[in-house]
C-alpha angles and dihedrals in degrees: 000000000000108000093224092053091046091050093047093048093047091043090054093048088051093053091049089055090045090053089056088052093051093041089054088049093052091047089055102042089113099039112116113248094001116159115213122229125220125199123229132197138216121208121260092203092077090059093054096064116205095336113144107243124216114226089260095048089048092053094047090049090058088070094064124190131277115280098183140277127281127208116240104222095183120134119271124215115277116232122199117235105163093229111128092215096050101098134181129192119228106203134023099310132119132207112240119229138179109238127179090260095048136272117352137180126225144170090206105107100179100131140158140177116266129221088259090058097253127129105242139172124253086267092055096255115149114249109227137226128191090285105030139284116007112241116198132184123235114288142073109321120215128189122205125214090257093053098260109152116210133181117198089341096308118113109244101173147315128260116235114233121189134199130185135213117257111274096028110146109233117187117218114229104181126259085068089289126140134197116218129201114266109273097013099109115108129186113267107253101160103039135093133192119236112201121209095030140086125211113236121217115285093235130113111217092206094052092046090051092050090049088050090054094048092050092050092050091049090050090053092052093047091050089055092049091052089050089054093050090047092050090049090048094049092046091053093048092051089050092051093047090049089055090053 
């Protein structure tokens, strides 16, 4: 296969995947605790060895192909709610919750007390302490910056905060939840809870919109390049058939 055609095709496929990433970001700009994802690319040129590139091929190769998407773990803005069980994390920590599929990690601290007396997420997942779900008696619940849970001045439990080493691959699972590799969880040493606030997503609507426009423009250019390569291929095929 012509290297230029291959590069244009893979580059277009990469942009289509990247468009999905940006579209998901835009759909979750207002989702509490959402972590944005950003696509990254690897160069096609390296896979083409020492082949001499035409100007068009060289231009297409500069687009590269999608290497994957990284999760932006940067801090989002904190927004006051006045609800004592709306909790934000300042720092790199995550709340730990018991989802139907197992342990999950989240920055969405929109919690409440269930009818069973447990602190749960807005999806009904139990918020965990060091030994399991946090059970509280009736009364006003307060949470200290270190995660201590008190009711009417009496300690009722402790929120479990988790941090991860740099480079840990967290897998997003919707609802602002993440799956972590087994054994990757570390005690939160550099995080604090901020009660009465929720953390907004760490996305900029303007930046994501610009990214969407750029990707759409790149896709258009790559579609045109594919058309050029196909026209050239068809022309060559006709010429070869004419010789036969």
